[in-house]
N, C-alpha and C positions, 0 to 999 in steps of 0.2 A: 765592358761599358763603364764609363765614368759615372759613378753614383753620387757625386757631389751635388749635381743638379738633376732633378727628375722632372720630366715634362708630363703633365697630367691633363686629362679632359674627361668629361662624361658625355654620353649621347643617348638619345631616344631612338626608337626603332626606325623613324623616318630619316635619320642622319647616318644610317649604316654605310651607304656608299661613300660618304665623305670621310667618315672616321677610318675606313680601310685605307684611303689614300694618305691620311695623316700618319697612320701606323707605318705604312711603307716608307714614307719620307724619313721618319725618325729611325727606323731600322737601318735604312741605307746609310745614315750618318753615324750609326753606332751610338745613339743617344738613349739613355735609360728613360723608360716611359711607363705610365700606368693609366690606361684608358678604360673607363668603367661604364658598362651599360646601366641605364636606370629606366624606371617606368615614368610615365608622364606625371607631373606634379598636380594635375587637375583633370577632372573628367570632362571639362568644357570642350565642345566641338568647334568653338570659334577660334580661328587661326591665331589672331593677335593676342587674345586673352590667354590661350594655351601656351603660346610662346613666352609671354611675360612671366607666367607662373613657373615655367621651366628655368628661365634665366635667373630668377630670384634665388634659386638653389645654389648658385655659383659660389658665393662667399662661404656657405656652410661646407661645400665640397672641398674647397681649398683648405679650410681649417682641418677637415678630416684627413686630408692628405699630409698636412704638416705633422699631425700626430701619428699617422700610419707609417711615415718614413722619418723617424727621428735621426737616422744616420745621415740624411741629406743636408747639405749646406743651405739649399734653397729649393723651392718648388716653382715651376714655371707653368702657368695655365695657358693653354692654347685652345681657342674655340674649335669645335668639332670639324668645321669646314676649312680649317687652316692647313697650311703646308709649310714644313721647314725646308727651305730651298737650299740654304748653305749653312755651314757651321756657325752657330750663334756664339761666337767667341766672347762677346761682351758679358754674357751671363756667368762665365767661369771666373771673371775677375771683378765683378761688382761688389762693392762694400756697403751699399745702401740697403735699407730695410725693404724698400718697395721700388719697383721699376715699371712704369707705364708710359704710354705715348700720349702727348697732347698735340692735337692737330688744329690749325686755324679753322674756325667755322666760317664757311663762305658767305660772301655778301653781307657781312655784318661790320658796321663801323660804330664805335671804335672796335678794333680787332679783338675778338674773343676766341677762346679755345675750348675744345671738347676733349675730355678724357676718353680714350678708347680702352675697353676692357677685353679686347680680343686676345691680347697678349699681356699677361700680368706676372711679374717676377716678385716673389715674396721670400724674404730671408727666413730661414727656420731658426729664429731666435725668440726671446721673450717678447720683444717689441713687435715682431712680425705676427706672432700668434695673438697678442692682445689686440692689435689692429684688426685682425680677422674676426675676433669675437665681437668687437664693437660694430663692425660692418654687418655681421649676422644680426646683431641686436637691433640695428637701425632700420633694417629692411621692413619688418612688419610694423615697426613704430611709425615710419613715414607713411606707409599705406593706410594705417588706422587714422592718423592725424589728417591726411588729405580727405578721407571719407567723412570725417567729422566736420571738416571745414567746407565740405561740398566742393572740393577742387578736383580737377581732372587728374586721372592717374598718370604716372610718369611713363614716357614713351620707352625709355631705356632705363629701367629702374635701378639695376645694380650699379651701372657706371655713373649715373647721375648722383646717386647717394654717396658713393665713394668720393667723387669729386667735391661734393659739398662738405663732407667730413674733413678732407685734407685742407680745404680752405679755412674752415672754422678752427682747425688745429694749428693753422698758420704754417703748414708744412710746404705749401706751394704759394706762389703769388696769386692774387685774386684774378682769375681769368675764366670765370664761369660764363655760360651762355644761357639759353632759355631755361625757365623754371628755377633759376638760381635764387632769386629773392625769396620765393616761397619756401624753398628748401632750407635756406639759411635761417629763416625765422623759425621753421619747425625744429631744426636741429641745434638752435643757438645754445640751449642749456644741456646739450647731450654730453656724455662723458668724454674726457679728453685723453689723447694718446699722442705723444710727440714721436714721430718717425722721420727718418731721412728718406727723401724721394729722389729717384733718378728719372729725368725726362728722357725716355728711350728715343733713339733715332727713328724717323718715320719708316725706315726699311724693316724695323722689327714688328710693325703692324701695318704692312703694306696691303692696300686693297687691290686685288687683281682687276685689271681693266683700267686703272687710273694711270696718270702720267708717270713715267719712270718705270715702265714695265721691264722686268728682268733685274731690277736693282734691289728687290726685296730679299731679306734674309728669312723672314716669316711672312707669308702672304695669306690673305683671307678672301674667301669667295662670296661672302654675304648671302649664304644659303637661307638665312632666316627670313628673307623677303618672300620666299616661297610660302611660308606659313603665316606671316603677318598680313600680307596683302595678296591672297591667292589669285584674285581677279586681275590685278596688275601684272602678276607673274605670268598668268596665262596669256595676256596681251603681248607681253615682251617676247614670249616664246613664239607667238604667231608672227610677229614682226621679224624676228630672227629667221624663221623658216622662210618667210617671203623674200628676205634679202639673199637667202641661199638658193632661190629659184624654186621654192616649194610654195605655190600659191595656196591661200586659205580662203574659205568663203565666210564672210561675216554675216551671220544670219540676224535678221531683224526680229526684235521681240514681238510676238503677236499682240494685237491691241486688247485691252481689258474692256469687255463689254459693260462692266459696272461703272466705269469712269466716263462712258460716253453720255449717259443721261439724256437719251433721246436724240442726240446729235448724230449726224452721219459720220461713221468711222471710216477713215481712209483705208483702203485695202492695202495689204502688204504685197500684192501681186504687182509686177512691173507694169508700168503704163504701156499702152500700145504705141506703135510708131507715130500714129496720127495724133494721139493725145500729147505725146512728147513734143511734136512739132508745134501744136497749138500753144503749149505753154511757153515755148521759146519764141513765139511770134512768127513762125514759119508757115 
């Protein structure tokens, strides 16, 4: 195996089936990898909060991997639900300190871009390690400042903070999207680090199911939606089953007697044929 570039990721117990597929894809291409199981970063039972706490650990983990593998030229982070479909040749000849994908944010004018942290290339040099240290330092700082200012938490905390840092350091053109102004104000006086950045091709952080299927070098399945919005994920599975010819019964929620306040509560039982005709004017 070529040890100049090492592919890394961590996973919690609920991502086991995805990480096994990632490991198989890396082994099939003879790529060096280090996939580490971790415990949940919070005791919260709420899907979205728990997921955000877990992803905040990403910059610290990448920094740990840079120090764990001093022989490696670079570390490449791949989300646990990712798959390496083809040989990622670009990573073995990159000279920049950081490689990430910027994709256009839909339905926004003027056109703005979102940094995706599903695939992150970090050179194992002094600038790369310093960048990771500042990213680690910025994560709790942003959370604390947003709570102090009574602002809503970030939806994708790790990638939005990294994008804001790169913009403030003038490493990339200003192409931020939502929450940009607030983040720039919070991080305006933060420590500086000048790094070179490579805007990776879209195929290196391709979302499975999007246009261009089969063109991805590294593809991602967006498994996090299962944990951030469990109710939406359940409805998507039901609709998918229905499309495959597996009908599902959508059960109505029973009425709450306390909310009726003396009013007649409509029954959940289906109306008789006569009542249905009367409603329809028949």
